[in-house]
C-alpha positions in Angstrom: 32.8 54.4 28.7 33.6 52.8 32.0 32.0 49.5 32.9 31.1 48.7 36.4 33.1 46.1 38.4 29.8 44.3 39.4 27.5 43.4 36.5 24.0 43.1 37.9 21.8 40.5 36.3 18.3 41.3 35.3 15.5 39.5 37.2 13.2 37.2 35.3 10.0 38.6 33.9 7.9 36.9 36.6 9.8 38.8 39.3 9.2 42.2 37.5 5.4 42.3 36.9 5.4 46.0 35.9 8.3 45.6 33.4 10.9 47.6 35.2 13.9 46.5 37.1 13.6 48.1 40.5 16.4 49.2 42.8 16.3 45.8 44.6 14.2 44.0 47.0 15.5 42.5 50.2 13.1 39.6 50.1 13.6 38.5 46.5 17.3 39.2 46.5 17.8 36.9 49.4 15.4 34.2 48.6 16.1 34.1 44.8 19.9 34.7 44.8 20.3 31.6 42.8 18.0 32.6 39.9 20.8 32.8 37.3 21.5 29.1 37.9 17.8 28.3 37.8 17.6 29.9 34.3 20.5 27.8 33.1 23.0 30.6 32.9 26.2 29.5 34.5 28.8 31.8 33.0 28.8 34.7 30.6 32.1 36.3 29.7 32.5 40.0 29.6 32.9 41.5 26.1 33.9 44.8 24.6 33.3 46.1 21.0 34.6 49.3 19.4 35.7 50.8 16.1 39.3 52.0 15.6 41.3 53.0 12.6 38.9 51.4 10.1 38.6 48.1 12.0 36.0 46.7 14.3 37.6 45.3 17.5 35.9 42.7 19.7 37.4 41.6 23.1 36.2 38.8 25.3 37.5 38.0 28.8 37.6 34.2 29.0 40.3 33.2 31.4 40.8 29.5 32.0 39.4 28.5 28.6 41.6 26.4 26.3 42.0 27.8 22.8 40.8 24.4 21.4 37.5 24.9 23.3 36.7 28.1 21.5 34.6 28.6 18.3 34.3 31.8 16.3 31.8 32.0 13.5 30.3 34.7 11.2 26.9 34.3 9.6 25.1 37.2 7.8 27.0 39.9 9.7 26.5 38.2 13.1 29.6 37.3 15.0 29.2 34.4 17.4 31.8 33.4 20.0 31.2 30.1 21.9 33.1 27.7 24.0 33.2 25.9 27.3 35.2 26.0 30.5 35.7 22.8 32.4 35.1 22.5 36.1 38.3 22.4 38.2 39.3 19.1 39.8 38.9 18.9 43.5 42.0 17.8 45.4 41.6 14.5 47.3 42.0 14.8 51.0 41.7 18.6 50.9 39.4 20.4 53.3 38.0 23.3 51.3 36.8 26.4 53.1 35.8 28.2 49.9 36.0 27.3 46.2 34.5 29.7 43.6 34.7 29.0 39.9 32.7 29.8 36.8 32.4 27.0 34.4 30.1 25.6 31.7 29.3 26.5 28.1 28.8 30.0 26.8 27.8 31.7 23.6 27.8 35.4 22.8 26.5 36.9 19.5 26.8 40.4 18.2 25.4 42.0 15.0 28.1 44.0 13.4 27.1 47.6 12.4 28.7 47.2 8.9 30.2 44.7 6.5 33.7 43.3 7.2 36.5 41.9 5.0 36.1 38.3 6.2 39.4 37.2 4.6 41.5 39.5 6.8 40.0 38.9 10.2 42.7 38.3 12.9 42.0 36.4 16.1 44.5 36.5 19.0 44.0 34.7 22.3 46.5 35.8 25.0 46.4 35.9 28.8 42.7 34.9 28.9 41.6 37.6 26.5 40.3 36.9 23.0 40.8 39.8 20.6 39.3 39.9 17.1 40.3 42.6 14.7 37.9 42.8 11.7 38.7 45.2 8.9 35.7 47.1 7.6 34.8 46.7 3.9 35.2 49.9 1.9 32.4 49.7 -0.5 31.8 53.5 -0.7 35.2 54.5 -1.9 35.3 57.6 -4.0 36.7 56.9 -7.5 38.2 59.6 -9.7 37.1 59.3 -13.3 39.6 60.7 -15.8 38.1 62.8 -18.6 39.6 62.1 -22.0 39.6 64.4 -24.9 37.2 63.4 -27.6 
């Protein structure tokens, strides 16, 4: 599955009175281009989740976040990744023409489709990408029963 390069944000409910996200509106897109900030959403990292070789694998793109500012928790089969990204310092005496940066706190939660072996979860954070490898629990293993002579 390919993900688009631009992730379009859904409009708030008050902007979609008939419950559907339309193709776009020149007036509301220009006037309300700041609505994600108005709703308190500053930054949401992109994530991926798939199953491979008996493991669930979760990836999150979180460049610029320190490892110490990340938190990973598991509660009742719900995985939650949270953290914060600090605003960059502005250089004194510099004349900025443009400065774009995503910052703030974030939290992403995902209900896992099956149980995992929590004791063997591996978390690796490298080059701005957090990868969690979570082995699935094998509770439906077939067990051979030996018949003894009696």
